[in-house]
C-alpha positions as CSV (number, residue, x, y, z in Angstrom):
1,X,35.0,4.9,22.7
2,X,37.5,5.9,20.0
3,X,39.4,7.9,22.6
4,X,39.6,4.9,24.9
5,X,40.7,2.6,22.1
6,X,43.6,4.9,21.2
7,X,44.9,4.5,24.8
8,X,44.5,0.8,25.3
9,X,48.1,-0.5,25.6
10,X,50.2,-2.8,27.8
11,X,51.0,-1.2,31.1
12,X,48.1,1.3,31.4
13,X,45.8,1.1,34.4
14,X,42.0,1.0,33.9
15,X,41.5,4.1,36.1
16,X,43.5,6.1,33.5
17,X,41.1,4.9,30.8
18,X,38.2,5.9,32.9
19,X,39.6,9.4,33.2
20,X,40.1,9.6,29.5
21,X,36.5,8.6,28.9
22,X,35.0,11.0,31.5
23,X,37.0,13.9,30.0
24,X,35.8,13.0,26.5
25,X,32.1,12.8,27.6
26,X,32.3,16.1,29.5
27,X,34.0,17.8,26.5
28,X,31.1,16.7,24.3
29,X,28.6,18.3,26.7
30,X,27.4,15.0,28.1
31,X,27.2,13.5,31.5
32,X,28.6,10.1,32.4
33,X,25.6,7.7,32.7
34,X,27.3,5.1,34.9
35,X,29.0,7.3,37.5
36,X,27.0,7.1,40.8
37,X,24.5,4.8,39.2
38,X,22.6,2.8,41.8
39,X,23.0,5.3,44.6
40,X,19.3,5.0,45.4
41,X,19.6,1.3,46.3
42,X,23.1,0.8,47.7
43,X,26.8,1.5,46.9
44,X,26.8,3.4,43.7
45,X,29.0,2.5,40.7
46,X,32.1,4.7,41.2
47,X,33.3,5.2,37.6
48,X,32.3,6.5,34.1
49,X,33.1,3.3,32.3
50,X,33.0,-0.4,33.1
51,X,36.4,-2.0,32.5
52,X,36.1,-5.8,32.6
53,X,39.2,-8.0,32.0
54,X,39.3,-11.7,30.9
55,X,36.8,-13.7,33.0
56,X,34.9,-10.5,34.1
57,X,31.7,-10.4,32.1
58,X,30.5,-6.9,32.9
59,X,30.7,-4.0,35.5
60,X,34.5,-4.2,36.1
61,X,35.4,-1.2,38.3
62,X,38.4,0.8,37.0
63,X,41.3,1.0,39.4
64,X,44.9,2.3,39.3
65,X,45.9,-1.1,40.6
66,X,44.5,-3.0,37.6
67,X,47.2,-2.9,34.9
68,X,46.6,-4.1,31.4
69,X,48.9,-7.1,30.5
70,X,49.9,-8.7,27.2
71,X,47.2,-11.2,26.2
72,X,44.3,-9.7,28.2
73,X,40.9,-9.0,26.6
74,X,39.3,-5.8,27.9
75,X,35.6,-5.1,27.8
76,X,34.8,-1.4,27.9
77,X,31.2,-0.4,28.5
78,X,30.4,3.4,28.3
79,X,27.1,5.3,28.6
80,X,26.3,9.0,28.5
81,X,23.4,11.3,29.0
82,X,23.2,14.0,26.3
83,X,20.4,16.6,26.0
84,X,18.2,14.5,28.3
85,X,18.6,11.2,26.4
86,X,20.9,8.2,27.2
87,X,23.1,6.0,25.0
88,X,25.0,2.9,25.9
89,X,27.7,0.9,24.0
90,X,30.4,-1.7,24.7
91,X,33.3,-3.2,22.8
92,X,35.9,-5.9,23.6
93,X,39.6,-5.1,22.9
94,X,42.7,-7.2,22.6
95,X,45.7,-6.1,24.7
96,X,48.8,-6.9,22.7
97,X,48.8,-10.3,21.2
98,X,46.0,-12.6,22.3
99,X,45.5,-16.3,21.5
100,X,43.3,-17.7,18.7
101,X,40.5,-18.8,21.0
102,X,40.2,-15.3,22.5
103,X,40.2,-13.6,19.1
104,X,37.5,-15.9,17.9
105,X,35.4,-15.2,21.0
106,X,35.6,-11.5,20.3
107,X,34.8,-11.9,16.6
108,X,31.8,-14.3,17.3
109,X,30.4,-11.9,19.9
110,X,30.4,-9.0,17.5
111,X,29.0,-11.0,14.7
112,X,26.3,-12.4,16.9
113,X,25.1,-8.8,17.5
114,X,24.8,-8.3,13.7
115,X,23.0,-11.6,13.3
116,X,20.5,-10.5,15.9
117,X,20.1,-6.9,14.8
118,X,19.4,-8.0,11.2
119,X,16.0,-9.2,12.6
120,X,15.1,-5.9,14.0
121,X,12.3,-3.9,12.3
122,X,8.8,-2.6,12.8
123,X,6.5,-5.6,13.3
124,X,9.2,-8.1,14.1
125,X,9.1,-10.0,17.4
126,X,11.8,-9.3,20.0
127,X,12.4,-13.0,20.2
128,X,13.6,-13.0,16.6
129,X,16.6,-11.1,17.8
130,X,17.2,-13.3,20.8
131,X,16.9,-16.6,18.8
132,X,19.4,-15.3,16.1
133,X,22.0,-14.3,18.7
134,X,21.8,-17.6,20.6
135,X,21.9,-19.8,17.4
136,X,24.9,-18.0,16.0
137,X,26.9,-18.1,19.3
138,X,26.1,-21.8,20.1
139,X,26.8,-23.0,16.6
140,X,30.3,-21.5,16.9
141,X,31.0,-23.4,20.2
142,X,30.4,-20.6,22.8
143,X,27.6,-19.9,25.3
144,X,25.3,-16.9,25.8
145,X,25.1,-15.3,29.2
146,X,21.6,-15.8,30.5
147,X,21.4,-13.9,33.8
148,X,22.3,-10.6,32.2
149,X,20.3,-9.0,29.4
150,X,20.0,-5.9,27.1
151,X,17.3,-3.3,27.7
152,X,15.2,-0.5,26.5
153,X,16.9,3.0,26.7
154,X,15.8,6.6,26.3
155,X,15.1,9.1,29.1
156,X,16.5,6.6,31.5
157,X,19.6,4.4,31.1
158,X,17.6,1.2,31.7
159,X,14.0,0.9,30.5
160,X,11.6,-1.9,29.6
161,X,11.8,-4.3,27.8
162,X,14.5,-6.6,29.0
163,X,16.2,-8.0,25.9
164,X,17.6,-11.5,26.2
165,X,20.3,-12.9,24.0
166,X,18.8,-16.4,24.2
167,X,15.2,-17.7,24.0
168,X,13.0,-20.3,25.6
169,X,9.3,-20.6,26.4
170,X,8.4,-19.1,29.7
171,X,11.5,-17.0,30.2
172,X,10.0,-13.6,29.5
173,X,7.0,-12.2,27.7
174,X,7.7,-11.6,24.0
175,X,6.6,-8.4,22.3
176,X,6.2,-6.9,18.9
177,X,8.7,-4.2,17.9
178,X,7.4,-0.8,16.8
179,X,9.1,2.0,14.9
180,X,10.6,4.5,17.4
181,X,11.5,2.0,20.0
182,X,15.2,2.3,21.1
183,X,17.0,-0.7,22.5
184,X,20.5,-1.3,24.0
185,X,21.3,-4.7,22.4
186,X,24.3,-6.4,24.0
187,X,25.4,-10.0,23.5
188,X,27.6,-11.2,26.4
189,X,29.3,-14.4,25.3
190,X,31.4,-16.9,27.3
191,X,34.2,-19.2,26.2
192,X,32.9,-22.0,28.4
193,X,29.7,-22.3,30.5
194,X,27.1,-19.5,30.6
195,X,27.0,-19.7,34.4
196,X,28.3,-16.7,36.4
197,X,29.2,-15.5,39.8
198,X,29.0,-12.0,41.3
199,X,31.8,-10.4,43.4
200,X,31.3,-9.3,47.0
201,X,31.2,-5.7,45.8
202,X,27.8,-6.4,44.2
203,X,28.9,-5.1,40.8
204,X,31.4,-7.3,39.0
205,X,30.0,-10.4,37.3
206,X,32.5,-13.2,36.4
207,X,32.3,-16.5,34.6
208,X,31.8,-19.3,37.1
209,X,34.4,-21.5,35.3
210,X,37.0,-18.8,35.1
211,X,37.1,-18.8,31.3
212,X,37.0,-15.7,29.1
213,X,33.9,-13.6,28.3
214,X,33.3,-11.0,25.5
215,X,30.8,-8.2,25.2
216,X,29.5,-6.1,22.3
217,X,26.7,-3.4,22.5
218,X,25.1,-0.6,20.5
219,X,22.1,1.6,21.0
220,X,19.6,0.7,18.2
221,X,16.6,2.5,16.9
222,X,13.7,0.4,15.4
223,X,12.6,1.8,12.0
224,X,9.8,1.0,9.5
225,X,12.1,-1.1,7.3
226,X,14.8,-2.1,9.8
227,X,17.0,-0.4,12.3
228,X,19.5,2.4,12.8
229,X,22.7,2.1,14.9
230,X,22.8,5.3,17.0
231,X,26.2,4.5,18.5
232,X,28.2,4.0,15.3
């Protein structure tokens, strides 16, 4: 992620960022977790990172035809397999100068992660995290994406449980957290409505109203007295 950030600039295409990320993962002795993901069920994801711009929420496909422009916000999601275990993380970056609303969206999304993760510890309920994220986002005037969620992670990229960034009775079954659990916690926050659409390629999710979306994710270990961020 640090290598990607160094190269985010006006005029670069997202496929170039993907190549930088893949080279860095391979140099570390890892394997890109996203490349060819989903090949067992349909058209696989073709890249090592997701590069989602502006109203794209997640799963943006890198392309040499997608050029970063002044004022864009870019979500980069990257996962890798290393010594049999997976990690997953995401950040939202400003491209050049962005407007105040976009900057606030990025800041609130990251802060909502920390609000939620502060509730993570052995014996806590998973919904404690979900409620904290939703409350912080909504009191700051934004909305939490509801059709996409975080997840357990370990020997597979996506494992149980599904981790919502919002809460309401009857949505999903709650559970008690235990030391040793590892979760990919990832608030996805929209400037406008939480409703979304999916592109014909079956991968790219966008905001239904065309407004901006931000994303922040870390792989988190549940410990006896709290948590440890594994993707610092």
